[in-house]
VEXMARRO-120889 format. One record per residue: y, x, z of N, C-alpha, C, O in turn; residue in three letters. Coordinates in steps of 0.1 Angstrom, whole numbers, plus 5000, padded with zeros to 4 digits. Last residue first. Example, Ala and Ser with C-alpha at 12.3 -4.5 7.8 and 13.67 -1.06 7.14 Angstrom:
% residues 2
497851285071498951375071500051295079501151345080SER
494351325078495551235078496751325078496751425085ALA
//
This chain:
% residues 362
871235606839870035646832868835596840867635616836ALA
873735366838872935456846871635476839870935386835ASP
876335376814875135316819874335416827874235526823LYS
878435546811878735396814877535326818877735216824LEU
878535866825877835766816878235626820878435606832PRO
881536056825880535986833879835886824880535816816LEU
883236366820882736236815881736186825881036266832THR
886336546824884936526827884536376823885436286821PHE
888736806819888136676815886736666820886036766821SER
891936956822890536946828889936806825890636706827PHE
894237136804893637006806892237026812891437106807VAL
897437316804895937306806895437166807896237076811ALA
900037366781899537376794897937376794897337436785GLY
900837306755901837306765901337326780902037296789ASN
898637306738899737386734900837396745901637486745GLU
895837346762896537276750897837346748898137446755HIS
892837496773894237496772894737416760894037406750ASN
890137346793890737416781892237416782892837346790ARG
887137276809888537306810888937376797888237456792ALA
884737016817885237126810886637156812887437066817GLU
881736846825883136876829883537006821882637096819ILE
879536556822879936696819881336726823882136626824THR
877036366841878236386832878436536829877636616834GLY
875336286860874836286847875936316837875736286825GLY
876136316886876336186880875736176866875736076860HIS
875736586890874836496897875036356892874036276893ALA
877936676875876636706870875536616877874636566870THR
880036606893879936546879878536566874878036466868VAL
879436766916879436616916879336556903878536466902ILE
879537026905878336976912878336826912877236766910THR
882237036896881037046886879836996893879036926886LYS
883537016920883736916909882636916900882036816896CYS
882837246932882337126938882437016928881636926926ILE
884237426917882737446918882237306923881237266917SER
886837346922886337326909884737346909884137266901LEU
886937426950887237296946886637256932886137156930GLY
886337696952885337606957885637456952884737386949ILE
888737786934887337826935886437726939885737666931GLY
891237686933890637716920889237766921888637796911MET
892037646960891737536951891037556938890437476932GLY
893537956962893437816968893137716958893937696949LYS
894138166946892738146951892538006956891437946955ALA
896738156941895838136929894438106934893638036928ALA
897838206965898038076960897038046948896537936947ASP
897038476970896538366978896638226972895738146974GLY
896138636938897138596949896538496957895538426953SER
893638866930894238736929895238716941895038776951ARG
892339096919893739106924894338966924895438946918ASN
889939066906889939086920891339076926891439046938GLU
888838836883889838926886889938946902890038846909ARG
886938636881886538776878887538876882887238996883PRO
886538406907887538456897887138596894887038686903ASN
884138166912884538296914885538346903885238316891VAL
883337906907883837936920884238076923884638106934GLY
882537816882881537896890882037926904881237976912ASP
884437716866883737616875882637686883881937626891PHE
885337926851886237866861885537776870886037746881ILE
884138076831883538086845884338016856884138026868THR
885438036807883938026808883338026822882237976824ASP
888038076814887637946809886137926810885637816814LEU
889038326820888538246830887838116826887138056833ARG
890238436798889138506803888438426814887238456818ASP
892538276794891338256785890138326790889038276788PRO
894138136821893738266815892538246807891538206812ASP
895637826815894537896821894338026814894438026802ILE
899137716819897837726813896837806821897137846832GLY
901637686828901337816823899937816817899637916810VAL
902137336821902637466828902137586821902237596808GLY
901437056823902337116813903037246819904237256821PHE
898236916826899436966832900237036821899737056810ASP
896036636826896836726818897936786827898536706834TYR
892836536830894036566838894836676830894336786829VAL
890736276819891336406816892636416824893336316826SER
887636116818888836136826889436276822888736376821PHE
885735896799886236036799887536036807888435956805CYS
882735726799884035716802884535866804883935936811VAL
880335676772880835756783882235716786883035676777PHE
879535566748878935526760879235606773878435616782ASN
881535696731880035716730879235686742878535766747ASP
884235676752883735736740882235756740881735826749ARG
887135566767885735546765885335606752886135596742THR
889635726788889235656776887735646776887035706784CYS
892535826806891135766807890835696794891635616789ILE
894536076818894235986807892735946808891836036810ARG
897236176837895836136838895436036827896035926826CYS
899536426838899136306831897636296833896836386831GLU
902236546860900936556853900536426848901036316852ILE
905736596854904636516859903336556852903336586841PRO
907136936856906836806848905736726855904836786861GLN
907437166868908037056875907736926867908136816872THR
904837416871905637326863906237216871905537166881SER
902637566879903937616880904937546871905737606863HIS
900037486881900537486868901937556867902437596857SER
899037466907898837596900899437596885899337696879HIS
899637216919899837336926899837466918900537566920ARG
898937016899900237016906900537156912901637206910ILE
896337076893897337076882898737076888899637146882ALA
895037066917895137196910896237196900896937286898ASN
895336796922895936886931896137026925897137096926GLU
893736686901895136656901895936756910897036806907MET
891236786909891736826896893336806896894036886891LEU
890836676935890836826932891536866920892336956919ASN
890936406928891936456937892036616935893136676934ILE
888736376912890036346907891136406915892036466910LEU
886636436931886836516918888236496913888936596910VAL
887036236950887236376954887436466941888236556942GLN
886436006934887736026939888036166943889136216940GLU
883636066932884536076920886036086924886736156918ILE
882936026959882736156953883636166940884236276938LEU
883535756962884135856970884035996965884936076965THR
881935616943883435626942884035736950885035796945PRO
879335706925879735716939881235726940881735836937ASP
878835486897879235616903879235596918879135486924MET
878735326866878035356878878435486884878435586877PRO
881735166855880835276854880035296867880635276878ALA
883934956836883034966848882035076845881435096834LEU
887034876827886034976824885134986837885735016848ILE
888934616812888234666824887134756820886234726812LEU
891434706787890234636792889634696804889834816807GLU
893534876782893834756789892534686794892634616805ASP
892935236788892835116780893134986789892934996801PRO
895435456803894135406801894135276794895135206793MET
897435696819897235626806895735586805894835666807THR
899635776844898235736841898335656828899135566826VAL
901436036859901435936849900035906845899235996843ARG
902736156889901536136881901836016871902235916875ILE
904036366912904436276901903336276891902936376885SER
904136416947903436426935903836326924904036206928ALA
905336426972906236426960905536436947906136466937GLY
903236416991904036296989904936306976905136196970PRO
900236516992901436566985902336456981902336396970ILE
898636357008898636497010899836567003900436667009ARG
899236106999899236127013899336277016899936317026LYS
898636136972900036126976900236136992901336156996LYS
895836126972896536256969898036246974898536356978LEU
895335866978894935966988895636096985895936176994ARG
896435746955896935716968896535816979897435856986THR
894735856935896235886936896835856949897635936954ILE
892335736943892435886943893935926943894336016950ALA
892835466939892535516952892735666953893235716963GLU
893235466911894335426919894135476933895035526940ALA
890635536902891735626898892935586908893635686913MET
889235316911888835456916890035546914890435626922VAL
890335116896890535116911890235246917890835296926GLU
889635186870891035176874891235176889892235236894GLU
886835166870887535296869888935296873889435386880VAL
885034976892886034966882886835106882887335146892ALA
881435056895882835056900883835036889883535086878GLU
878335006906879134976894880634956899880934866907LEU
877135286925877335136924878335116912879035216908THR
874735526935875735476926875835326927874935246929LYS
873835786954873835646954875035596946876135626949ASN
872036046935873135996944873135846944872535786935ILE
869736306930870136166929871236136939871236196950ARG
868736566922870136546926870536406925871636376920ALA
866136616916866836536906868336516910869036446902THR
865336756938865436826926866236756915866836816907SER
867436656967866236646958866436726945867636746941LYS
869636656983869036786980867736776972867036876970ASP
872236416974870836446979870436586975870736636964SER
875536456984874536456972873236496978873036596985ILE
876936487006876436347003875536346991874836246989ARG
877736747007876536707015876136567013875036537017THR
880036736991878736786985877536756993876436726988VAL
881836627009881436546997880136596991879336526986SER
882036827027881336707031881036617019880036547020LEU
883437007011882137037016881336917021880136897018LEU
885936867009885136896997883736927001882736876994ASN
886736857036886436727029885636757016884636687013GLU
887137127040886037067047885736927041884536897040VAL
889337167023888137237020886937167027885837157021MET
891237017037890936977023889537037019888736977013ASN
891437177060890937037061890436987047889436927046LEU
892537407049891237417055890637277056889437257054LEU
895037307041894137347031892637357036891737327029TRP
896137247066895837137057894937177046894037097042GLU
896337517075895437427082895137307073894037257073GLY
898237617057896937667057895937577064894737567060ASP
900437447065899937437052898537497051897637437044GLU
900737537093900437397089899837387075898837317074HIS
901437807089900137767096899737627093898537597091VAL
903837767076902737837069901437807076900437777069ASN
905337647096905137577083903937637076903137567070GLN
905437847114904737727118904437647106903337587104ILE
907138017099905738067104904837947107903737937103LEU
909437867097908637907085907237947088906337917081GLN
910237847124909837727117909037757104908137687100ARG
910938117128909838057136909237927129908037897128LYS
913038147111911838227109910638167116909438167111GLU
914837957122914437937109913038017106912137967099ALA
915238077147914637947146914037917133913037857131GLU
914338427146915338317146914538187145913338187142SER
912638647168912738577156913738467157913938407168LEU
912338777192913338837183913438757170914238787161SER
910238647205911638657212912738697202913838657203ALA
908038677188908638547190910038547195910938477192GLY
906338877181907838897179908538767181909738757176ASN
903738807188904238947191905738957190906339037198GLU
903438537181903138577195903838717198904238737209LEU
904238547154904938457163904738507178905638507185TYR
902338717143903738757142904538667152905438727159THR
900038567149900138697155901638737154902138797164ALA
900338347132900338327147900538457154901238467164SER
900338467107901538397111901538377126902538397133ALA
897738587107898938667105900138597110900938667117GLY
896038357110896038467120897238557119897838597129ILE
896738217087896938157100897038267111897838257120ILE
896038397067897338347068897738297081898738327087GLY
893238417071894138537072895538497074896338557082THR
892538147066892438197079893238327081893838347092LEU
893138127038893938057048893838107062894738107070PRO
891138337029892538337025893438257035894338307040THR
888538287038889238407043890738397040891538437048ARG
887738057025887938047039888838167044889638157053LEU
887538146999888538047002888738027017889837987021ASP
885438337001886738376997887838277002888838307007HIS
883338177010883638297017885038347014885738397023SER
883237976990883537947004884038067011885038057018ILE
882438126967883738056967884138026982885338036985ALA
879838206976880838306973882338246973883238306979ARG
878637956978878838036990879838146988880638176997LEU
878737876951879437796961879737876974880737876979LEU
877038056939878538056935879337986946880438026949ASN
874737986951875238116953876738126950877538186958ALA
874437726941874537746956875137876959875937886968ARG
874237776914875337696919875537716934876737726939MET
871737906915872937976910874237906915875137966919ARG
870137706925870237836933871537906928872237956936GLU
870237526904870737486918870937606926871937616934LYS
869137666884870537626883871037596896872237626899GLU
866537686894867237806892868737776891869637846896ALA
865837416893865937486906866737616905867537646914GLU
865837376866866737306874866937366888868037366893MET
863737556858865137576853866137506862867237556864LEU
861637416871862037556875863437596870864237656878MET
861637176857861837186871862337316876863237326884GLN
860937276832862337206834862637206849863837226853GLU
858437356837859437456833860837396835861737466839ARG
857137116844857237226854858337326850859037376859GLU
857336996819858036936830858137036842859237036848ARG
855737166804857237156800857937096812859137136815ASN
853337126816853937256816855437246813856237316820ILE
852936846810853036896824853737026825854537056834ARG
852736866782853836786788854036826803855136836807THR
850437016780851737076775852836996781853937056784GLN
848536846791848836966798850137036793850937086801GLU
848736646771849036616785849336736793850336746800SER
847836786749849236726749849636696763850736716767LEU
845236836758846136946755847636896755848536966760HIS
844236576759844336666772845236776769846136806778THR
844236516732845036436742845236516755846336516760THR
842436706723843836696718844736626728845836676731THR
840136656737840736786739842236776734843036836740THR
839636386728839736416742840536546744841536556751SER
839336416700840436326706840636356720841836356725THR
837236586699838436626693839636546699840736596703ILE
835236426711835636556717836936606712837836656720LEU
835136206693835536186707836036316714836936316721THR
834236346670835536266670836036246684837236266687VAL
831836446678832836536674834236466674835236526679ALA
830436216685830636316695831736406691832636436699LEU
830236096660831036026671831336126682832436126688MET
828736286646830036246641830936186653832036226655GLY
826336296661827236416660828636376655829536436661ILE
825536026657825836076670826736196670827636206677PHE
825236016629826235936635826635986649827735986653THR
823136206628824436236621825536146627826636196629LEU
821136056642821636186647822936226640823836286647PRO
820835816627821635816639822035956644823135976650TYR
819335816604820735836602821535856616822635886616GLY
816935636620817335686607818835696606819535596608ALA
816535726655816735626644817235696631817935796632LEU
816535896676815635926665815735826654815035836644SER
817635846700818435916691817635956678818136036670PHE
817635616724816835646712817735716702818635656695ASN
817435476754818035586748817135626736815935656738LEU
817835126759816835246757817535346750818235326740THR
819134896758818834956771817735056770816835066779PHE
818034786726818934786736818334836749817134826752PHE
816934986698816534886709817434906721817635016725PRO
820334926690818934866690817934986690818135086683TYR
823034996710822335036698820834986700820235016710THR
824334946734824834866722824134916709824534876698PHE
823435086755823734946757823934876744823634756743PHE
822835346746821935286755822235136756821235056756PHE
824835426728823435436724822535346733821635276728ASN
827135396744826935316731825535316726825035216722VAL
826435576764826635426767826435346755825835246755ALA
826535826751825235776757825335626760824335556758ILE
829135826744828135836733826835776739826135706733ILE
830335826769830635716760829535706749829135606745SER
829536066780829135946786829335826777828435736777ALA
830936246763829536246763828936116769828036056763VAL
833636176770833136166756831636156756831036066749SER
833736226797833836086793833436076778832835966775ALA
833536506796832536426802832536286798831536226796THR
836036556783834836596776833636516782832736466775ILE
837836466802837836406789836536426781835936346775GLY
837236626824837036476825837036416811836236326809TRP
837736886816836436846820836236696820835236656815PHE
840336976811839536926799838236866804837536796796TYR
843136876833842036966828841236896816841336776813GLY
843636566848844036706847842836786842841736776847THR
844336246834843636336843844036476840844636506829THR
845536086815845836066829845136146839845236126851ASN
844536146790845936146791846336146806847436186810ARG
841736116792842336246789843836256791844336366795ALA
841635836797841135936807841736076804842236136813ILE
842635736773843235706786842935806796843735846804THR
840835836754842235876753842935846767843735926771VAL
838535696764838635846764840035896763840435986770ILE
839235426759839035476773839135626773839635676783ALA
839335436731840535406738840435456753841335506759LEU
836635486726837635586722838935566729839635666733MET
835535246735835235366742836235486739836635566747TYR
836535086715836935056728836635176737837435216746LEU
835235196692836735206693837235176708838135246713ILE
832635116695832935256697834435276698834835376705ALA
832634856688832534886702832935036704833535066715ILE
832634756662833834806667833834856682834834886687ASN
829834656659830534746649831634826655831734946654VAL
828234476671828634596679829334696670829334816673THR
828434116674828134236666828634356675829434336685ASN
829333876685827933886681827634006672826833996663ASN
831733816695831633846681830233856676830033856664ALA
831033766722831933676715831733686700831733596693LEU
829333966731828933826733829733726725829233616720SER
830734186724829434166717829034016719828433956710ARG
832934166741833234156726831834126719831834046709TYR
831734196766832434066762832634056747832433946742LEU
830734456763829834346765830434216761829834136755PHE
833334586761832334596750831334486751830934416741SER
834534536785835134476773834134476762834134386753LEU
832734686801832834546803833434476791833034366787ALA
833134946791831834876790831934726792831234656784SER
835834986798835434986783834034916782833834846772ALA
835634976826836434876818836034866804835934756798ALA
834035196830833535066834834234956827833634866822VAL
835735396820834435376814833835246817833335176809LEU
837935376839838135346824836835326817836735236808SER
836635426863837235296861837435266846837235156842GLY
835735686860834835586862835435446859834735366852ILE
838435816856837335826846836335716848835935646838THR
839835746879840335706866839235716855839135626847ILE
838235856899838435706899838935666885838435566880VAL
838336126893837036056892837235906891836535846884LEU
841036176896840536196883839136126882838836066871ASN
841236136924842036056915841436066901841435956894ARG
839536326934839136186936839936096926839435996920LEU
840936556926839636536921839236386923838636326913PHE
843336526940843336526925842036496920841936426910ARG
842336546966843036426962843036416947842836306941THR
841336806966840436686968841036556963840436476957ARG
843736946963842636956953841636836954841236786944THR
845136886986845736846973844636846962844536756953LYS
843436997005843636857005844136806992843736696986LYS
843637266997842337196996842437046996841736976989ASN
846337307003845937316990844537246987844437176977LEU
846337267031847137177023846737187008846637077001ALA
844637477038844237347041845037247032844437147027GLN
846337687030845037677023844537537025843937467016ILE
848437647048848737637034847437617026847337537017MET
//
């Protein structure tokens, strides 16, 4: 670690040195060119001021900007003040000019360096906040996984144990019901694995970058419905969207997974026989997807934490647990990685889950 730190320090030092020397050499070259073309040295100090600002902005710490300020004053005196190629600070009025130029360059250098340092600190703070948010989401995801795995596995173990221990005394209808329960819990485990695989497609970089392509929203919606109906053949879904073609940058497989999760939640947990509605619209350079159900709605106490993957109530039923934990947590992870937002709220006849995606890639 110490060797890596020393290497990083050396690299930073060499980078700062190259920027400083390169900027001063460039300013000197431009100054000689300007003097030869304009035959005066009045505005040469401005060229060195620009070099100082460049150095202070692109180096770390105050040393390089201050050093460049002093070097610029000496260069102006040596190269562009009569008698040329001689250091002479005793000319009439020059000491005051020297002090004034030095003050201006030092103030410019320190101010620019301070702004640069402040920008770096803010960037590091944002990085830390982003990492903290990732850790919080990871912890919530692990809690959701632990609970959502336990529920179907308990059902599978219980049903299979009942069949093995009491198979001889069970009726064919009871046996079929046990097998049906095992089948449903197995399907739910498969759905959970698909969700987890979706999350692994998101890069683990701090910026959570994903591979986006320009996709037609209508086609992504249609594919999500097709995949959902393979899982729930009797699903009844109505779609409302504008007539014009809507294109948005996205990873279509991930967004399809979000839509499937939201639609499946609406079907399974609304306790309603009415069809669900999927509404798509554009607003302020975003495309908005909304999934409406017309059932019991969401407990108001859950609205603020519903995407965290954990239900604050401990006495949850198995059905309530399925899909309302890890599925929604993964939806938030995917949408956030796309630069969008997701929310849940109640309307007068049920609940609605909405998420947005930018129409232009940042």
